[in-house]
C-alpha positions in Angstrom: 36.6 -24.2 24.8 34.6 -21.0 25.4 35.5 -19.5 22.0 33.7 -22.4 20.3 30.9 -22.5 22.8 32.5 -25.5 24.5 34.1 -25.4 27.9 35.1 -27.7 30.7 36.5 -31.2 30.4 35.9 -34.0 28.0 32.6 -35.6 29.2 29.3 -36.5 27.6 28.0 -32.9 27.6 31.2 -31.6 26.0 30.9 -34.4 23.4 27.3 -33.5 22.5 28.2 -29.8 22.2 31.1 -30.6 20.0 29.0 -32.9 17.8 26.6 -30.0 17.2 29.3 -27.5 16.5 31.4 -29.7 14.1 28.4 -31.4 12.6 27.2 -28.0 11.4 30.6 -27.0 10.0 32.0 -30.3 8.5 30.6 -33.1 6.5 31.1 -35.6 9.3 30.6 -39.3 8.3 31.8 -40.8 11.6 32.1 -39.7 15.2 34.8 -41.8 16.9 34.3 -41.0 20.6 33.6 -44.3 22.3 34.5 -46.4 19.3 37.7 -47.6 17.6 36.4 -46.5 14.2 39.2 -44.0 13.6 42.0 -45.7 15.6 45.2 -46.7 13.9 49.0 -46.8 14.6 50.9 -43.6 14.0 54.6 -42.9 13.8 57.0 -40.1 14.8 59.4 -38.6 12.2 62.2 -40.7 13.5 60.2 -43.9 12.6 59.3 -44.9 16.1 55.7 -46.1 16.7 53.6 -43.7 18.7 51.0 -46.3 19.4 47.4 -45.7 18.7 45.9 -42.3 17.7 42.3 -41.2 17.6 41.3 -43.8 20.2 37.8 -44.3 21.7 38.8 -41.9 24.5 39.3 -39.0 22.1 36.7 -36.8 20.6 37.5 -37.3 16.9 35.6 -37.5 13.7 36.1 -38.5 10.1 35.0 -36.2 7.3 33.7 -37.2 3.9 37.0 -36.0 2.3 39.1 -38.3 4.4 40.3 -36.1 7.2 40.3 -37.3 10.8 40.1 -34.4 13.3 40.5 -34.6 17.0 39.7 -31.7 19.4 40.2 -31.8 23.1 40.2 -29.4 26.1 43.9 -29.1 27.0 44.9 -26.3 29.3 43.3 -23.2 30.8 43.7 -21.0 27.7 44.3 -23.7 25.1 42.5 -26.6 23.4 44.3 -29.3 21.4 43.6 -29.9 17.7 45.1 -32.8 15.8 44.4 -33.3 12.1 45.3 -36.2 9.8 44.9 -34.9 6.3 44.5 -38.3 4.7 42.9 -40.3 7.5 44.4 -43.8 8.1 46.3 -43.8 4.8 50.1 -43.9 5.1 52.5 -42.5 6.1 50.6 -41.8 9.4 53.5 -39.7 10.6 53.4 -36.8 13.0 54.5 -33.7 11.2 54.0 -35.2 7.7 50.3 -36.0 7.4 49.3 -35.7 11.0 49.5 -32.1 12.3 49.1 -30.7 15.7 47.7 -27.3 16.6 46.5 -25.4 19.7 43.4 -23.2 19.8 44.0 -20.2 22.0 40.8 -19.7 23.8 41.3 -16.0 24.4 41.1 -15.1 20.7 39.9 -18.4 19.1 43.1 -18.4 17.1 44.4 -21.7 15.7 48.2 -21.9 16.0 50.7 -24.6 15.2 51.9 -26.5 18.2 55.4 -25.2 19.1 55.0 -22.3 16.7 55.9 -18.7 17.5 52.5 -17.7 19.0 52.3 -20.9 21.1 55.8 -20.1 22.5 54.3 -16.8 23.9 52.8 -18.6 26.8 52.3 -15.7 29.2 51.0 -12.9 27.1 54.1 -11.2 25.7 56.6 -13.6 27.5 58.4 -15.7 24.9 59.6 -19.2 26.0 62.4 -20.3 23.6 62.0 -23.9 24.7 58.5 -24.0 23.3 59.5 -22.7 19.8 60.7 -25.1 17.1 63.2 -22.5 15.7 65.0 -22.0 19.1 64.6 -25.6 20.2 65.8 -28.0 17.5 64.6 -30.9 19.5 61.0 -30.1 18.5 61.4 -31.2 14.8 64.4 -33.4 14.1 64.1 -36.8 12.5 67.6 -37.7 13.7 66.7 -37.6 17.4 65.6 -40.6 19.2 63.1 -38.6 21.2 59.5 -39.0 20.1 58.8 -35.4 21.0 61.0 -34.4 18.1 57.9 -34.5 15.8 55.5 -32.2 17.6 57.0 -29.0 16.3 57.2 -30.1 12.6 53.8 -28.6 11.6 55.0 -25.2 12.9 58.3 -25.6 11.1 56.5 -26.4 7.8 54.1 -23.5 8.1 56.6 -20.9 9.3 59.2 -22.0 6.7 57.0 -21.1 3.7 55.3 -24.6 3.5 58.5 -26.5 2.9 58.8 -30.0 4.3 62.6 -30.3 4.3 63.0 -33.0 6.9 
């Protein structure tokens, strides 16, 4: 994550750099990498269990105001950001209190996963399969697919902050 002074893959050096960066900018009370301190079961908007989130294999941390934040190298020009705004308190549901974003390395921009900017994968090339508005499968509580939750944060933000699902 060059834009944040971090690059490469998730390893001990990456974790130490991330601790310095986020420890300076957040009131971190617990780092969760290598522990199960932040781990709990999460759910998709269709009610299916997603298993454990914020596991010992993830670089995640808990803040004094109750957030749990996970950051991970993800792809060549992207990093993954997952935020649970109320920590392990219910509903623990992707798209409701757990939100996914991508950090675009080229401009350090934070964009909702499956939002409009994210769907522009190759510069100005738009991929409608990667946009919640043109691919209804990315935020639909009626679908049995667990992937139907990952575009819900983008839908909420790009719909004027309405959670109508």
